[in-house]
C-alpha positions, -999 to 999 in steps of 0.1 A, spaced: -255 76 752 -246 78 715 -223 107 719 -202 87 744 -198 58 720 -160 56 713 -167 39 679 -184 69 664 -152 89 659 -117 80 648 -95 66 675 -71 91 690 -44 63 694 -14 60 672 -21 45 638 -59 47 647 -56 16 667 -91 12 683 -91 21 720 -104 -13 730 -102 -4 767 -130 21 761 -151 -1 739 -178 -23 755 -200 -49 737 -231 -26 740 -213 0 719 -212 -21 687 -247 -23 675 -255 15 679 -222 22 661 -231 -1 632 -266 15 630 -250 49 627 -224 37 602 -250 20 580 -270 53 579 -239 74 571 -229 50 543 -263 50 528 -262 88 527 -228 88 511 -240 64 484 -271 85 478 -249 115 474 -231 97 445 -262 84 427 -280 118 429 -254 137 410 -270 149 378 -239 152 358 -225 122 338 -203 98 357 -166 107 360 -138 89 378 -138 117 404 -176 120 411 -182 82 410 -151 61 418 -133 84 441 -165 93 459 -173 55 462 -138 49 477 -142 77 502 -176 63 513 -181 38 540 -151 49 561 -170 48 594 -185 14 586 -151 0 577 -136 13 609 -164 -2 631 -166 -35 612 -128 -41 614 -128 -33 651 -157 -56 658 -148 -86 636 -113 -87 651 -129 -93 685 -157 -116 673 -131 -141 660 -105 -138 687 -125 -131 719 -161 -142 712 -176 -138 747 -213 -146 750 -220 -108 748 -200 -105 715 -217 -136 701 -251 -121 708 -240 -90 689 -228 -110 660 -259 -130 658 -280 -99 656 -256 -81 633 -252 -109 607 -285 -103 587 -281 -65 591 -247 -65 576 -257 -87 548 -287 -65 540 -266 -34 540 -239 -49 517 -266 -59 493 -282 -25 493 -249 -10 482 -237 -38 458 -271 -41 441 -279 -4 439 -291 0 403 -282 37 401 -247 32 414 -242 2 391 -253 24 361 -226 49 369 -199 23 373 -210 5 341 -210 37 322 -174 44 332 -165 8 324 -180 10 289 -160 42 283 -127 30 296 -110 33 262 -119 71 261 -107 79 297 -73 91 306 -67 70 337 -36 57 355 -33 19 357 -45 17 393 -75 39 384 -84 18 354 -81 -14 373 -104 1 400 -131 7 375 -127 -28 361 -129 -45 395 -158 -25 408 -178 -33 376 -168 -70 377 -176 -73 414 -209 -56 412 -219 -76 382 -208 -108 400 -228 -98 430 -260 -95 410 -263 -58 403 -275 -65 368 -305 -85 380 -341 -73 379 -359 -61 410 -376 -94 417 -344 -113 414 -326 -88 436 -352 -93 463 -347 -130 463 -309 -126 462 -311 -103 492 -332 -128 511 -307 -156 503 -277 -136 514 -294 -126 546 -303 -162 555 -268 -174 546 -253 -147 569 -273 -161 598 -265 -197 589 -227 -192 586 -227 -174 619 -247 -203 635 -222 -228 620 -193 -210 637 -211 -206 670 -221 -243 671 -185 -253 662 -170 -232 690 -194 -245 716 -189 -282 705 -152 -278 704 -152 -265 739 -176 -292 752 -155 -320 736 -122 -310 751 -109 -343 765 -106 -347 803 -79 -370 816 -77 -381 853 -41 -390 855 -9 -375 841 2 -410 831 -25 -409 804 -6 -380 789 28 -396 789 49 -382 761 39 -345 765 64 -319 776 62 -303 811 49 -272 794 22 -291 776 12 -309 807 11 -277 827 -12 -262 800 -36 -292 803 -35 -288 841 -43 -251 839 -71 -258 814 -86 -281 840 -83 -255 868 -100 -229 845 -129 -253 840 -133 -261 877 -115 -295 875 -84 -291 897 -62 -321 898 -72 -333 864 -60 -325 828 -80 -310 799 -67 -311 763 -85 -287 741 -91 -295 704 -75 -279 673 -96 -268 644 -82 -294 620 -88 -332 624 -55 -342 638 -40 -329 670 -3 -320 676 -3 -343 707 -11 -374 686 26 -375 677 37 -376 713 11 -395 734 24 -430 742 -10 -442 755 -29 -455 725 -63 -450 742 -55 -414 749 -47 -409 712 -80 -426 703 -100 -405 726 -85 -373 713 -91 -381 676 -126 -394 682 -135 -362 700 -121 -341 672 -140 -360 645 -173 -360 664 -177 -322 663 -210 -311 648 -225 -346 644 -236 -356 679 -272 -344 676 -285 -317 699 -283 -280 697 -247 -279 684 -252 -303 655 -241 -287 623 -255 -311 597 -288 -294 591 -271 -260 590 -246 -273 565 -272 -287 542 -292 -255 542 -260 -235 535 -251 -257 505 -287 -256 491 -290 -218 494 -256 -212 479 -265 -234 450 -298 -215 445 -280 -182 446 -255 -194 420 -283 -204 397 -300 -170 402 -267 -154 392 -264 -175 360 -240 -203 372 -246 -240 374 -231 -243 409 -216 -223 437 -182 -236 427 -186 -224 392 -198 -190 406 -168 -186 429 -141 -197 406 -153 -176 377 -139 -145 395 -106 -161 407 -73 -167 390 -84 -203 384 -112 -192 361 -134 -222 364 -143 -252 386 -131 -275 359 -96 -261 361 -96 -266 399 -109 -302 395 -82 -309 369 -54 -298 393 -68 -317 423 -73 -349 403 -38 -346 388 -23 -345 423 -46 -370 441 -35 -403 426 2 -399 433 -5 -385 467 -27 -414 477 -1 -439 464 26 -422 485 3 -423 515 -2 -461 510 36 -466 509 39 -445 541 12 -466 557 30 -498 549 62 -485 566 42 -476 597 26 -510 598 60 -526 595 71 -508 626 40 -519 645 44 -555 634 77 -557 651 61 -549 685 53 -576 711 16 -570 705 10 -558 669 -23 -544 657 -36 -528 625 -27 -492 621 -56 -468 627 -59 -430 621 -50 -421 657 -18 -440 654 -4 -423 623 13 -393 638 28 -413 666 43 -440 644 53 -415 618 78 -401 643 90 -437 650 96 -442 612 112 -408 609 135 -417 638 144 -450 621 149 -436 586 165 -402 594 175 -407 631 152 -377 638 126 -372 665 107 -340 657 88 -342 690 122 -337 708 129 -304 690 106 -283 711 132 -271 736 149 -254 706 117 -236 696 110 -212 725 82 -189 712 97 -155 721 130 -165 705 113 -178 674 94 -145 671 123 -121 677 153 -140 663 134 -159 636 103 -143 622 114 -107 628 150 -113 620 142 -128 586 119 -98 578 147 -73 588 172 -91 566 149 -91 536 132 -58 539 152 -37 564 122 -32 587 126 -31 625 103 -39 653 97 -23 687 71 -36 712 47 -8 723 37 -17 758 18 16 760 -7 4 733 -33 -21 742 -52 -45 719 -85 -63 725 -71 -89 749 -43 -89 775 -25 -117 756 -24 -97 724 9 -78 720 15 -47 699 46 -40 679 55 -9 659 73 -14 626 96 11 610 110 12 575 147 13 567 147 50 562 131 56 596 96 61 583 69 46 605 51 18 586 24 4 609 15 -18 638 16 -56 641 -5 -74 668 3 -109 678 -22 -130 697 -5 -163 702 -25 -184 727 -56 -205 726 -87 -197 747 -123 -208 748 -135 -176 733 -112 -178 703 -121 -197 671 -98 -225 661 -70 -223 636 -47 -195 627 -53 -163 607 -44 -128 598 -67 -98 596 -64 -60 594 -78 -38 621 -68 -7 599 -61 -9 562 -36 13 545 -49 39 519 -34 71 505 -69 84 498 -80 80 534 -46 88 549 -44 55 569 -15 32 578 -19 -5 584 -26 -23 616 -25 -61 612 -32 -90 635 -19 -126 636 -38 -151 656 -26 -186 666 -39 -212 690 -9 -223 710 -16 -239 744 -6 -214 771 16 -230 798 13 -221 835 29 -189 847 67 -192 847 68 -220 822 83 -213 787 62 -216 756 78 -243 735 65 -247 700 63 -277 677 79 -274 643 44 -272 628 36 -243 651 68 -226 641 57 -230 605 23 -215 613 39 -185 629 61 -178 598 31 -185 575 7 -161 592 35 -134 594 37 -137 556 1 -126 555 10 -98 579 38 -86 556 14 -86 527 -10 -64 547 18 -41 559 36 -36 526 7 -31 503 8 5 494 -22 17 474 -42 48 468 -77 33 471 -90 13 501 -106 -13 478 -71 -26 470 -57 -24 505 -36 -51 521 -45 -87 513 -76 -77 492 -65 -100 463 -81 -130 447 -87 -158 472 -66 -183 453 -37 -159 453 -38 -146 489 -20 -177 503 10 -172 481 29 -146 501 23 -164 533 36 -197 519 67 -180 505 75 -167 540 78 -203 553 110 -208 533 130 -189 559 123 -214 587 152 -236 579 173 -210 561 208 -214 578 213 -179 593 177 -176 604 176 -211 620 209 -206 637 196 -174 652 163 -187 667 167 -224 672 186 -224 705 180 -246 735 157 -229 760 180 -239 789 215 -240 775 213 -216 746 231 -242 724 221 -241 687 202 -269 671 230 -294 662 240 -293 625 234 -330 621 198 -325 632 194 -296 608 208 -319 580 182 -345 589 154 -319 588 164 -310 553 167 -346 543 133 -355 556 114 -325 541 95 -347 517 89 -373 544 51 -380 552 41 -358 522 18 -386 510 -3 -382 542 0 -344 543 -10 -339 507 -38 -365 508 -55 -351 539 -54 -316 524 -66 -327 489 -94 -346 505 -106 -315 522 -103 -294 491 -122 -320 471 -149 -322 497 -153 -285 495 -156 -286 457 -180 -315 458 -205 -298 482 -204 -267 462 -207 -284 428 -242 -296 438 -273 -279 423 -300 -266 445 -322 -296 436 -295 -320 446 -294 -310 483 -324 -328 499 -330 -323 536 -323 -360 542 -289 -361 524 -266 -381 546 -235 -360 554 -213 -390 562 -224 -409 532 -218 -379 509 -183 -375 523 -175 -412 518 -187 -413 482 -169 -380 474 -136 -392 487 -139 -426 470 -145 -407 437 -110 -392 439 -93 -422 455 -87 -404 489 -110 -427 510 -82 -443 530 -97 -446 566 -63 -441 582 -58 -408 564 -89 -388 574 -96 -355 556 -80 -325 572 -115 -311 579 -147 -330 579 -178 -312 568 -194 -304 601 -162 -286 614 -150 -272 581 -150 -236 592 -130 -224 563 -159 -231 539 -191 -231 560 -184 -200 582 -153 -184 567 -144 -169 533 -131 -201 515 -163 -216 502 -154 -234 470 -120 -219 476 -101 -243 499 -82 -254 468 -64 -220 470 -36 -233 492 -23 -258 466 -31 -234 437 -10 -207 454 17 -232 463 25 -235 426 36 -199 427 52 -203 461 74 -232 451 85 -215 420 93 -183 440 114 -203 464 135 -214 435 139 -178 424 152 -168 458 176 -197 459 189 -187 424 192 -151 434 211 -151 466 185 -161 491 180 -139 521 191 -105 507 177 -70 506 179 -70 469 156 -101 466 134 -89 494 130 -54 479 121 -69 445 94 -92 461 81 -63 482 79 -38 454 66 -60 426 43 -83 445 35 -75 481 35 -37 476 8 -37 449 -19 -52 471 -49 -58 450 -43 -29 426 -30 -51 398 -40 -84 383 -21 -108 406 -8 -131 378 5 -100 360 22 -89 392 37 -124 394 51 -122 359 65 -88 367 84 -103 396 94 -137 381 98 -127 345 75 -155 334 45 -176 344 49 -201 373 62 -236 366 45 -265 385 76 -286 386 90 -272 419 57 -280 436 56 -316 423 92 -321 435 85 -306 469 54 -328 475 71 -359 462 47 -361 432 71 -355 404 68 -391 391 
């Protein structure tokens, strides 16, 4: 019954954490229906006011509206990405067009737009605080960008496009999850997985048991093209099988093939952009980002691509030289790159990164690394709340308290991979902070680390350690943003700025006092030897040609798809041929350096929020690298530096122009030189 639906009233739990133990899949759609209706009534109450628009009767009322919908949506989408059971997938499939239609009904509401525009036109006359002024500017800009200024016929077409795109992006994600699970690679003998640690082998054995294949071994796929195990597996055929499975997702034909879905997404996005007055989806998206235009993005990517590709070719030659010394040499292929990279690293730096995992036990990395760095910088402390339960048994809840003893919010960590979780790693907010609504933040970090058998320690690769620090940087942004209006809460900033705080947080991974605290051998407790630490620092720019090239290839591919006009996307367009010509255009078509994501499993842009925005990582890295230099120049891991970064950047959320906030923190605009040096592109 409706009155028994736990989603229809605020949660009684601390920090309004949803009571997931009481919520069942059948509760979601009725709750959304009720929330849609309530929100429509709240919008109507604003637009029916007879008096002229004021900040209070329009903007404040608009910010108060939609609270129930926000609560239900955050609760559901947290689950649909991290624990998408068949029942949850069915809800999401039905919900997608309903949510799209509702969002359009609000964003395209002509009467509401008139009220916001009227306030925007009178901004010079209004006595508003900076956050209030920016709120008017952003709502006006976003509604205009969404199409609120179109006529009724155009709005009807736009609504139809948005509804169809909502269905298609959901289909893309559903296909990808299913194909990723189906393509998990089955091995018959542990000898085929020689090179893996005992924990990794036990995880593969447990995966096989879970799939009804006892005595065998199942390796699940990561979202990106490469797989961490490629650096360790000594059996070349095992490496080949793993990479071929990864690259075949979405292109095998049958019900999970994503090519037709992708083509329709690209075509409809291009049509929508034209309807909104832009020559392409890329032009549309970048027009409301810090980049400002697709041309600015293309200029940066082209500037970096040539030196990155040249560096990758030099790295390739070094790998081939190692192979040529073997008894039976062969031409280097893509599935060999990671394995022989570790051999070259060992030869040049006497460093084997695959042997470092015993020093990176997950709980110690979390407590004595990630949390310790945050405490040193910001004074916050963490306490695990075993009495609070998240949406899955593997998800742990921590309470965070400020230095003065004030409760700040909750942090949820969901570390392990499972068949119901989408690939990759991400942060999202279950509850967003807002003074107006009286809410405190509840944020989630999701990773996809293989879960070892019971009793086995979870040992991370250095890349997984990096991901944990990175995603916690997003979590800090969501926790520290302190704003009045929910529109600016947490990480609600421009897409090409949002990766900046998370990338900055990676700098503490190898910071001496942080590394010495968490990098201790799982059995002996001995710290990571100083000579190994020195080698890690010395090799930081190693393999950057490959890393930069694979990333830039994906970013360029995203821009290329979304630079097409609607008439350019014929049904018969060959996805593989398009990828090949696109990568050749920018000189990143090296077959042994595949793109980080191929089109049919590029979830960031075809089912996530990064369409025409995957460039954001490198764009944000300009700010990140410059900020790292600031911290080094100003004492490093100190409360003074942390408090400045928190107050002037993280704490403002989306309530201020991000580049203005950066200048306030740094004292100037960002310099690209530190990025070029970091990536080995300075020459």
